[in-house]
VEXDREN-2710 file (C-alpha; in Angstrom, 1 decimal):
% VEXDREN-2710
k/r/px/py/pz
1/MET/140.8/-111.6/-106.2
2/THR/141.8/-112.9/-109.6
3/PHE/140.3/-116.0/-110.8
4/SER/140.3/-118.0/-114.4
5/ARG/137.7/-120.5/-113.8
6/VAL/133.9/-120.3/-112.4
7/ALA/131.6/-122.7/-111.2
8/VAL/127.9/-122.1/-110.4
9/VAL/125.7/-124.4/-108.6
10/VAL/122.0/-123.9/-108.2
11/LEU/120.7/-125.1/-105.0
12/ASP/116.6/-125.7/-106.8
13/GLY/114.5/-124.2/-105.1
14/VAL/116.3/-122.0/-102.0
15/GLY/114.1/-118.7/-102.4
16/CYS/115.3/-116.3/-99.9
17/GLY/111.8/-114.0/-99.8
18/GLU/108.7/-113.0/-101.7
19/LEU/109.5/-110.4/-105.1
20/PRO/107.5/-107.6/-105.3
21/ASP/104.8/-108.5/-107.8
22/ALA/104.9/-112.0/-105.8
23/ASP/100.7/-111.5/-105.1
24/ALA/100.4/-112.0/-108.9
25/TYR/101.4/-115.6/-109.0
26/GLY/99.6/-116.6/-105.8
27/ASP/102.7/-116.5/-103.4
28/GLU/102.2/-114.0/-101.2
29/GLY/104.0/-114.3/-98.2
30/SER/106.2/-117.2/-99.3
31/SER/109.9/-116.7/-98.2
32/THR/111.3/-120.7/-98.3
33/LEU/114.4/-120.0/-95.7
34/ALA/113.0/-117.8/-93.0
35/ASN/109.2/-119.6/-93.5
36/LEU/111.0/-123.3/-93.7
37/ALA/113.2/-122.4/-90.4
38/ARG/110.6/-120.6/-88.2
39/ALA/108.7/-123.9/-88.8
40/VAL/111.2/-126.3/-87.8
41/GLY/112.6/-123.9/-84.7
42/GLY/116.1/-122.5/-86.8
43/LEU/118.1/-124.5/-89.4
44/ARG/121.7/-125.6/-88.9
45/VAL/123.8/-124.6/-91.9
46/PRO/127.1/-123.1/-89.9
47/CYS/129.0/-123.3/-93.6
48/LEU/126.3/-121.5/-95.3
49/ALA/126.1/-118.9/-92.4
50/SER/130.0/-118.8/-92.5
51/LEU/129.5/-117.7/-96.3
52/GLY/127.0/-115.0/-95.7
53/LEU/123.3/-116.6/-95.8
54/GLY/122.7/-114.9/-92.4
55/CYS/123.3/-111.7/-93.7
56/ILE/121.1/-112.0/-97.1
57/SER/118.0/-111.7/-94.9
58/PRO/116.5/-113.4/-91.1
59/VAL/116.5/-116.8/-91.0
60/ASP/116.1/-118.1/-87.5
61/GLY/119.5/-120.1/-86.4
62/VAL/121.9/-118.7/-89.0
63/PRO/123.1/-115.3/-87.0
64/PRO/124.4/-113.1/-89.5
65/ALA/128.3/-113.6/-89.4
66/ALA/130.5/-111.1/-88.1
67/SER/133.2/-111.9/-91.0
68/PRO/131.4/-113.8/-93.6
69/ARG/134.1/-116.0/-95.7
70/GLY/131.9/-114.9/-99.0
71/ASP/130.1/-112.3/-100.4
72/TYR/126.0/-112.3/-100.2
73/GLY/123.3/-111.0/-102.0
74/ARG/120.2/-111.8/-103.2
75/MET/118.5/-111.6/-107.0
76/SER/115.2/-110.2/-108.3
77/GLU/113.7/-112.4/-111.7
78/THR/113.5/-110.5/-114.4
79/SER/111.4/-113.2/-116.2
80/PRO/107.8/-114.0/-116.0
81/GLY/106.5/-117.1/-114.1
82/LYS/109.0/-119.4/-111.7
83/ASP/110.0/-122.4/-113.7
84/SER/112.7/-123.6/-113.2
85/ILE/113.8/-123.4/-117.1
86/SER/113.4/-119.3/-117.2
87/GLY/115.5/-119.3/-114.0
88/HIS/118.3/-121.4/-115.0
89/TRP/118.3/-119.4/-118.8
90/GLU/118.2/-115.7/-116.9
91/LEU/121.2/-117.1/-114.8
92/MET/122.6/-117.4/-118.0
93/GLY/121.7/-114.1/-119.2
94/VAL/118.5/-114.6/-121.4
95/SER/116.9/-112.1/-119.8
96/PRO/113.9/-111.5/-119.5
97/ALA/113.1/-114.9/-120.7
98/PRO/110.3/-115.4/-122.9
99/ALA/106.9/-115.9/-121.6
100/MET/105.7/-119.5/-121.7
101/PRO/102.1/-120.9/-121.9
102/THR/100.5/-122.0/-118.6
103/TYR/97.0/-123.9/-118.4
104/PRO/95.3/-123.3/-115.1
105/HIS/92.3/-125.2/-115.7
106/GLY/94.0/-128.5/-117.7
107/PHE/95.0/-128.4/-121.4
108/PRO/92.5/-127.4/-124.1
109/GLN/91.5/-129.5/-126.9
110/GLU/93.9/-128.2/-129.4
111/VAL/96.8/-130.1/-127.4
112/LEU/94.9/-133.2/-126.6
113/ASP/94.3/-133.4/-130.3
114/ALA/98.0/-132.8/-130.8
115/LEU/98.6/-136.0/-128.7
116/ALA/95.8/-138.0/-129.7
117/PRO/98.1/-139.7/-132.7
118/LEU/101.0/-140.2/-130.0
119/VAL/98.9/-142.1/-127.4
120/PRO/95.7/-143.3/-129.5
121/SER/94.2/-145.1/-126.1
122/GLY/93.8/-142.0/-124.1
123/LEU/95.0/-140.2/-121.4
124/LEU/94.1/-140.3/-117.8
125/GLY/93.8/-136.6/-115.6
126/ASN/94.5/-133.4/-117.9
127/GLU/94.0/-131.4/-114.9
128/VAL/96.8/-129.4/-112.4
129/ALA/97.7/-131.2/-109.7
130/SER/100.8/-132.5/-107.5
131/GLY/102.7/-135.5/-108.9
132/THR/103.0/-137.7/-106.0
133/GLU/99.1/-137.0/-105.3
134/ILE/98.0/-137.6/-108.9
135/ILE/99.3/-140.8/-108.9
136/GLN/98.2/-142.2/-105.8
137/ARG/94.7/-141.4/-106.7
138/LEU/95.2/-142.6/-110.5
139/GLY/97.2/-145.0/-110.5
140/GLU/95.3/-147.7/-110.0
141/ALA/92.8/-146.7/-112.9
142/HIS/96.4/-146.0/-114.8
143/LEU/97.4/-150.2/-114.2
144/ARG/93.8/-151.3/-115.8
145/THR/93.7/-149.3/-118.7
146/GLY/97.4/-148.5/-119.7
147/ASN/96.4/-144.9/-120.4
148/PRO/99.4/-142.6/-119.1
149/ILE/98.3/-139.6/-116.4
150/LEU/98.9/-136.1/-117.8
151/TYR/98.9/-133.1/-115.8
152/THR/100.6/-129.6/-115.4
153/SER/101.5/-127.3/-112.2
154/ALA/101.5/-123.3/-112.0
155/ASP/104.8/-123.6/-114.1
156/SER/104.8/-124.1/-117.9
157/VAL/105.1/-127.8/-117.8
158/LEU/103.5/-130.9/-119.5
159/GLN/103.7/-133.8/-117.4
160/ILE/102.7/-137.9/-118.3
161/ALA/103.6/-140.2/-115.6
162/ALA/103.3/-143.9/-116.5
163/HIS/103.7/-147.3/-114.1
164/GLN/107.3/-148.9/-115.0
165/ALA/105.4/-152.1/-115.6
166/VAL/102.7/-150.2/-117.8
167/LEU/104.8/-148.5/-120.0
168/PRO/108.8/-148.6/-119.2
169/GLN/111.0/-146.0/-118.7
170/ALA/112.4/-146.1/-122.3
171/GLU/109.4/-146.0/-123.9
172/LEU/107.8/-143.1/-121.7
173/HIS/110.8/-141.0/-122.8
174/ALA/110.4/-141.5/-126.3
175/LEU/106.7/-140.6/-126.0
176/CYS/107.7/-137.5/-124.2
177/ALA/110.3/-136.7/-126.4
178/ALA/107.5/-137.1/-129.6
179/VAL/105.5/-135.2/-127.2
180/ARG/107.7/-132.1/-126.9
181/ALA/108.3/-132.2/-131.0
182/ALA/104.3/-132.1/-131.2
183/LEU/103.5/-128.6/-128.9
184/THR/104.9/-125.7/-131.0
185/GLY/103.3/-121.7/-131.6
186/ARG/101.5/-121.0/-128.8
187/HIS/101.5/-124.0/-127.2
188/ALA/104.8/-124.8/-126.8
189/VAL/105.2/-125.6/-123.2
190/GLY/108.6/-124.9/-121.6
191/ARG/109.0/-128.3/-120.2
192/VAL/107.3/-131.6/-121.0
193/ILE/108.6/-133.9/-118.0
194/ALA/108.6/-137.7/-118.0
195/ARG/107.3/-139.4/-114.4
196/PRO/107.8/-142.8/-114.3
197/PHE/106.2/-144.3/-111.0
198/ALA/106.7/-148.0/-109.3
199/GLY/105.0/-149.7/-106.6
200/GLU/101.0/-150.7/-105.6
201/PRO/97.9/-149.2/-105.1
202/GLY/97.7/-147.2/-102.2
203/SER/101.6/-147.0/-102.2
204/PHE/102.7/-146.0/-105.4
205/ALA/106.2/-143.6/-105.3
206/ARG/107.9/-142.1/-108.5
207/THR/111.3/-143.3/-109.2
208/ARG/114.6/-141.6/-110.3
209/GLY/113.6/-142.0/-114.0
210/ARG/112.3/-138.4/-114.5
211/ARG/113.7/-136.7/-117.7
212/ASP/113.1/-133.4/-118.8
213/TYR/112.3/-132.1/-122.7
214/PRO/112.5/-128.2/-122.5
215/LEU/112.0/-126.0/-125.0
216/PRO/115.9/-125.0/-126.9
217/PRO/117.1/-122.0/-125.2
218/PRO/118.1/-118.8/-127.0
219/LEU/121.6/-117.3/-127.1
220/ASN/123.3/-117.4/-124.0
221/LEU/126.6/-117.2/-122.1
222/LEU/126.9/-121.1/-122.8
223/ASP/127.0/-120.0/-126.7
224/ALA/129.4/-117.4/-125.7
225/LEU/132.2/-119.2/-123.6
226/ALA/132.3/-122.2/-126.2
227/ALA/133.0/-119.8/-129.2
228/ALA/135.4/-118.4/-127.1
229/GLY/137.0/-121.8/-126.3
230/VAL/135.7/-122.4/-123.0
231/ARG/135.0/-125.7/-122.0
232/VAL/131.8/-125.7/-120.0
233/GLY/131.1/-128.8/-117.5
234/ALA/127.9/-129.7/-116.8
235/VAL/126.1/-131.5/-113.5
236/GLY/122.8/-132.6/-113.1
237/LYS/120.0/-131.3/-115.7
238/ILE/121.7/-128.5/-116.7
239/ALA/122.2/-130.2/-120.1
240/GLU/118.6/-130.7/-120.5
241/TYR/117.8/-127.4/-119.7
242/PHE/120.1/-126.1/-122.6
243/SER/120.0/-128.4/-124.7
244/GLY/123.2/-129.7/-124.7
245/ARG/124.4/-126.1/-126.5
246/GLY/127.4/-125.1/-125.0
247/ILE/128.2/-128.1/-123.3
248/ALA/131.7/-130.0/-123.6
249/VAL/131.1/-132.3/-120.7
250/SER/127.8/-133.4/-119.2
251/ASP/127.3/-135.6/-115.7
252/PRO/123.1/-135.9/-115.5
253/VAL/123.7/-137.6/-112.3
254/GLU/121.1/-137.4/-109.7
255/GLY/120.7/-137.0/-106.5
256/THR/122.9/-134.5/-104.3
257/VAL/125.4/-137.0/-103.2
258/GLY/126.2/-137.9/-106.6
259/GLN/125.8/-134.0/-108.0
260/VAL/128.2/-132.3/-105.4
261/ALA/130.9/-135.8/-106.1
262/ALA/130.8/-134.8/-110.1
263/LEU/130.8/-131.3/-109.1
264/ARG/134.2/-131.6/-107.2
265/ARG/135.6/-133.8/-110.2
266/MET/134.6/-131.1/-112.6
267/LEU/135.9/-128.4/-110.0
268/LEU/139.4/-130.5/-110.1
269/ASP/139.8/-130.7/-113.8
270/PRO/141.7/-127.3/-114.9
271/SER/140.2/-128.3/-118.4
272/LEU/136.9/-126.7/-117.2
273/GLY/137.0/-123.3/-116.8
274/PHE/133.1/-123.3/-116.2
275/VAL/131.2/-125.5/-114.3
276/PHE/127.6/-125.3/-113.9
277/ALA/125.6/-127.7/-111.7
278/ASN/122.2/-128.4/-110.3
279/ILE/121.5/-129.3/-107.1
280/GLU/117.7/-130.4/-107.6
281/ASP/116.6/-132.4/-104.4
282/PHE/115.5/-129.6/-102.3
283/ASP/113.0/-128.7/-104.6
284/MET/111.6/-131.8/-106.2
285/LEU/111.9/-134.2/-103.2
286/TYR/110.8/-131.8/-100.4
287/GLY/109.4/-128.5/-101.7
288/HIS/106.8/-129.9/-104.1
289/ARG/105.9/-132.5/-101.1
290/ASN/105.6/-129.9/-98.3
291/ASP/108.5/-131.7/-96.1
292/ALA/109.8/-129.0/-94.3
293/PRO/111.7/-131.3/-92.1
294/GLY/112.9/-133.2/-94.8
295/PHE/113.3/-129.8/-96.3
296/ALA/115.9/-128.3/-93.2
297/ALA/117.4/-132.0/-92.7
298/HIS/118.7/-132.1/-96.5
299/LEU/120.0/-128.4/-96.3
300/ALA/121.7/-129.5/-93.1
301/GLU/123.7/-132.6/-95.4
302/PHE/124.2/-130.5/-98.6
303/ASP/126.0/-128.0/-95.7
304/ALA/128.3/-130.5/-94.2
305/MET/128.9/-131.6/-98.1
306/LEU/130.0/-128.0/-98.8
307/ALA/132.2/-127.6/-95.7
308/ASP/133.8/-130.5/-97.2
309/LEU/134.0/-129.1/-100.4
310/LEU/135.3/-126.0/-100.3
311/PRO/139.0/-127.2/-98.9
312/VAL/139.8/-128.5/-102.1
313/VAL/138.4/-125.9/-104.3
314/PRO/141.7/-124.5/-105.9
315/PRO/142.4/-120.9/-105.4
316/ASP/141.6/-119.9/-109.4
317/VAL/138.2/-120.8/-109.1
318/LEU/135.2/-118.4/-108.0
319/LEU/132.4/-120.7/-106.7
320/LEU/128.9/-118.8/-106.9
321/LEU/126.1/-120.2/-105.1
322/VAL/122.5/-119.2/-106.3
323/SER/118.8/-120.3/-106.4
324/ASP/116.5/-120.2/-109.5
325/HIS/113.3/-120.0/-107.6
326/GLY/111.6/-120.6/-104.4
327/ASN/109.7/-123.9/-103.1
328/ASP/107.7/-123.2/-99.7
329/PRO/107.2/-125.9/-97.9
330/THR/105.3/-123.8/-95.5
331/THR/102.5/-122.7/-98.0
332/PRO/99.5/-124.8/-98.9
333/SER/101.1/-124.7/-102.6
334/THR/103.0/-127.9/-104.0
335/ASP/103.8/-125.3/-106.9
336/HIS/107.3/-123.0/-107.0
337/SER/107.2/-119.8/-105.4
338/ARG/108.0/-116.5/-106.8
339/GLU/111.3/-115.5/-104.6
340/HIS/114.4/-113.5/-104.5
341/ALA/117.6/-116.1/-105.4
342/LEU/120.6/-116.1/-103.0
343/LEU/123.5/-115.4/-104.0
344/LEU/126.6/-116.4/-102.5
345/SER/130.3/-115.8/-104.0
346/TYR/133.3/-117.8/-102.6
347/PRO/136.2/-116.7/-101.5
348/GLY/134.9/-113.1/-100.5
349/THR/135.7/-110.6/-98.1
350/GLY/132.2/-110.1/-96.6
351/ARG/130.8/-107.7/-99.2
352/ASP/127.1/-106.4/-99.4
353/LEU/126.8/-107.5/-103.2
354/GLY/122.4/-106.0/-102.4
355/VAL/119.6/-106.4/-104.5
356/ARG/120.6/-107.4/-108.0
357/ALA/118.0/-106.8/-110.9
358/THR/118.0/-109.7/-112.4
359/PHE/119.5/-113.0/-112.3
360/ALA/121.6/-112.5/-115.1
361/ASP/124.1/-110.5/-113.3
362/VAL/125.6/-113.8/-112.9
363/ALA/126.1/-114.4/-116.2
364/ALA/127.8/-111.0/-116.6
365/THR/129.9/-111.8/-113.3
366/VAL/131.4/-114.9/-115.7
367/ALA/131.7/-112.9/-118.3
368/GLU/133.9/-110.4/-116.9
369/THR/135.8/-113.0/-115.2
370/LEU/136.5/-115.2/-117.8
371/GLY/137.0/-112.4/-120.5
372/VAL/134.4/-113.5/-122.9
373/THR/132.2/-110.8/-124.7
374/CYS/128.6/-111.7/-124.7
375/ASN/125.4/-109.3/-125.3
376/LEU/123.9/-109.6/-121.6
377/GLY/121.8/-106.2/-121.8
378/VAL/121.3/-104.5/-118.4
379/SER/123.1/-107.0/-116.4
380/ARG/125.6/-106.1/-114.3
381/SER/128.8/-108.0/-112.9
382/PHE/129.0/-108.0/-109.3
383/ARG/132.4/-106.0/-109.6
384/ALA/130.3/-103.0/-110.8
385/PRO/128.9/-101.0/-107.9
386/CYS/125.1/-102.1/-106.9
387/PRO/122.6/-100.3/-108.9
END
């Protein structure tokens, strides 16, 4: 098959089985799709199944397709950690992505000193915590004192939560942008994340105004595409993750319905040679909240959207469905999990793409398909035999 355009769609957090080093991250036994399916009595995703999802690894409710409409496989991550930033960067050829600092015991005084001029009133928290849990526990004190809530996770992140009535969303975003600029050297965390919330004590809820402030990425495929004159369209958080570099058109829409609609529009725009989309709600709304029934239901909802989308994908477009890490909602942890990423390529011939050595094989495939030269190290296009 010959293609002149490519689209990569990241199903954020939809991992497909622990990596060999998962135990080093506390994730031994994590397998987002398989464990989720087992917990809910089987998944209902007939469109994904028809592409070959059930051929990647056993998943209750998703039998292996006899004649898959796509090619299928899974990918190993070479980068340390299990963060969205390193996962997306590796997908675009940064392999391995640089190690970023994590803070399993909260932030040290050196970081707090760097933040003090930006938040002279002080901060609450400074601990590893679930974002939904910590606003319930410290939200009332935040309303009383006006002090923002500081927390982190197993990833390289610094998160600041504030009630919209205390710190309006625009001010919270400005604060997090200033924090991003202040964190340099060995404390240059992968992401600073603004986490606005609303509600009353006992019923606080995060709002859709989240914004990520990541480190600028190393040179990657998006830079090479831009240099070669290939116009790139980005959906969801992609522009944030790559500091806007190499991206011609961005729609930062939130929510799966809006993101799939934006993806559809970009697929139908022949001026865009590469479309890169992040579908985040699997991770953000369900994985991090250990909501297995919600996760399964959302997979079914996305599957129905995908079934409507595939018939309008132009014949010159190669569509790659991938993930960036796991987020197993059946484990006690509410963090990401160190897992293989899924890989579905449409249209295909039912070929088993094997276990790819790096997420960067996606970048190699895009570069080869579009005829772009890019230094991608040891990555291999899916057109080459599996190592």
